N, C-alpha and C positions, 0 to 999 in steps of 0.2 A: 798223665791222668790214669786213674785206675779204671778198671772195667765197669765198676759200679757207678762211678760218676758219669761215664759215657752213657750207660744205660739210663741214668736219670735225665741226661741231656736229650736222649732219644724220646723219652716220655714227654718231656717239655715240648719238643718239636711236634709231637703228635697232638698234644693239647692245643698248641697254636694253630695247627691245621684245622682242628675241629672248630676253633673260634672263627677262623676265616670262612669255613663252610657255612657257619651260622650267619655270618655277615653277608655272604652271598645270597642266602635264602631270604634274609631281611630285605636286601636290595631288590630282589625279584618281586617280593610282596609290595614294596613301595612302587615299583614300576607298574604293577597291576593296578594299584590304587590310582596312580596318576592317569592311567589310560581310562579308568572308569570315570574319573573326574572330567577328563577331556570329552568323553562321549556325552556326559550330562550337560557340559557346557555347549556342545554342538547343538543339542536339542534346545537349550535356552536361547542361543543366538538365532536359531531358526525361528523360534516364536517371536523374538524381538524384531527380527527383520520383517516378518509378516505384519507385525503391529505398527511398524514405523510409518509415520504419516508424511514425512518429508524426505527428500533426497539427501539433505544434509544429515539427517538422523541416520539414514541407511549407511552413508559414508563413515560416520562416526562409529556405528556398530561394527562395520567391516574392519575398520582400523583397530578397534579394540579386540576383535576376534584374532586378527593377525598378531597383535602383541601377546595375547594369551597363548596362541599356538606356539609362538616362539618361546615363551616361558615354559610350556609343557615340554617342548623339544629339549631345552636346556636342562630341565629337571631329569628327564629320561637319560640324556647323555651323561649327566653327572653320576647317576646311579650306575650306568654301564661302565664308566671309568672306575668307580669304586670296585665293581665286580672284577674288572681286568686287573686292578692293583692286587686284589685279594688272590686271584688266580696266580699271579706272578709270585706273591709271597708264598703260596702253597708250594709252588715249584721249588722255590729256594729252600723251604723247610724240608722237602723231600730229598733235595740234594744234600742238605746237612745230615739227614738221617743216613743216607747212603755213605757219606764220608765217615760218619761215626761208626757204622757197622764195619767198614773197612779197617778203621783204627782198632776195633775190638779184635778182628781177625789177626792183625799184626801183633797185638799184645799177647795172644794165646800161643 
């Protein structure tokens, strides 16, 4: 490979790194939105529990709250997994850049 093509590869790796960083930022925003939704839901469940007239209704509300909290946890974990995957890809791209720079040194 020529030095110019290796430099183009390095630029491509850098663009990929920037894309992954943007993806991480988006995931962090999504996590923040999920947490806001969860806090709003907590207020809603609190009001519903206070207004519940029977014990059966309270049990149903608590069961729904548990299902919702599990759903929130799954959503947050999914976003964290995406962040972890993106970080690993960034590490891979940085290793690729390092190898490409070493190839350039060998060619000179």
